[in-house]
N, C-alpha and C positions, 0 to 999 in steps of 0.2 A: 405153777408148780416148776416148769422146766427153768424159768429165770431164776427161782430160789435155788435150784441144784447149781445153776451156773454160778450163783452168788457164792454158795458154799465153795466150789471149786476155786473161784477168785480168791477168797478169804484165805483158805488153806495155802494156795500158793504163795500169796503175798507174806503169810505168817513164816512158811518154811524157807522162803528164799532169804528172809531176813535172819532166821535161824542158821542158814548156811554160812553166813558170815562168820557166825560165833563158832561154827565147826572148825575153823581155822585150816582150810584145805582137807577136811575130814581127819584132822587128827585128834580131835577132841571127840570120844565116843558118843557121850549123850546127845551132843548137838547133832552129830552125824545120823544117829538113830531118828532123832526128830525130823531131819530133814528127809531121811529116805520114806518113813513112814507117812509124813505130810504130804510128799509129792505122790504117795500112791493114792492118797485120799483125794487130793486135787484131781488127779487124771480119772479116776474112778468118776466122780462126779461129772467131770467135763464129759466124759464118754456117755454118760445117761442124757445129758443135754442134747447131744449130737443125733439122739434118736428122732427129735422133732425140730431143732433149731438148725438151720443150714449151717454148714461148717464154717463159711466164710464170715457169716454173722456172729456166730459163737466166738470164733477165734478172735475177731476183731474186738468185741467186748472184753473178751479173756485178756488179750493183750494189752489193749489200750487201758483198761483199769488197772491192770497189774502193773503197768509202768508208772502211772499216777500214785497208785498206793504204796508201791516199793519205794519211790523216790520220797514220798511224803514219810514214810515209816523211817527211812534212813536219814532224813533230815531231822525228824523227832528224837529218834533213839540213838542215832550213829554219829551225829555231828556233821553229816553229808551238809555241804552247802549247795544251794539252788539259787543261780543267777537269774536275772531278767530272762535270758535267752532259754534256761531250762524250763522256768515257769510259763514262757510262751508257747514253748514247743509241746508242753503238756496240755496247755489249753487247745492247741491245735489237734492233737490227739483225740481229746474228749470230742471236739467239735466233728471230727472226722466220724467217730463212732456214732453220735448222735445223728449225722447226716445219713450214714448207711442205714441205720435203724429207721428213720423216719421216711427215707424217700427211696431205699432200694425195693426192688420188687422180686429180690431173690427168692426164690422157693425151693424147698427141697424137692427132690425127685425120688 
């Protein structure tokens, strides 16, 4: 259940970061409202996960997945280019998150 809440936080953050571009520097009110409310949702669910998942692990997953998913969304919906270096870098981020989760003995105190 904790990782489900983290997944909700990540999806919300990816959606609203993508919406933030549409807000045009917070000058387009509907997109601005979506961004602010969405970040509230994202941080609420992230805070719930921190009850049981160590902060470093949760944040590594949050940020790693966020970078990859936001870059993919920008590529798919906003015409952002992803060159080989960007794809390799994202692969290294994913690898780092997997290594942390598979081999780290970090425990919540």
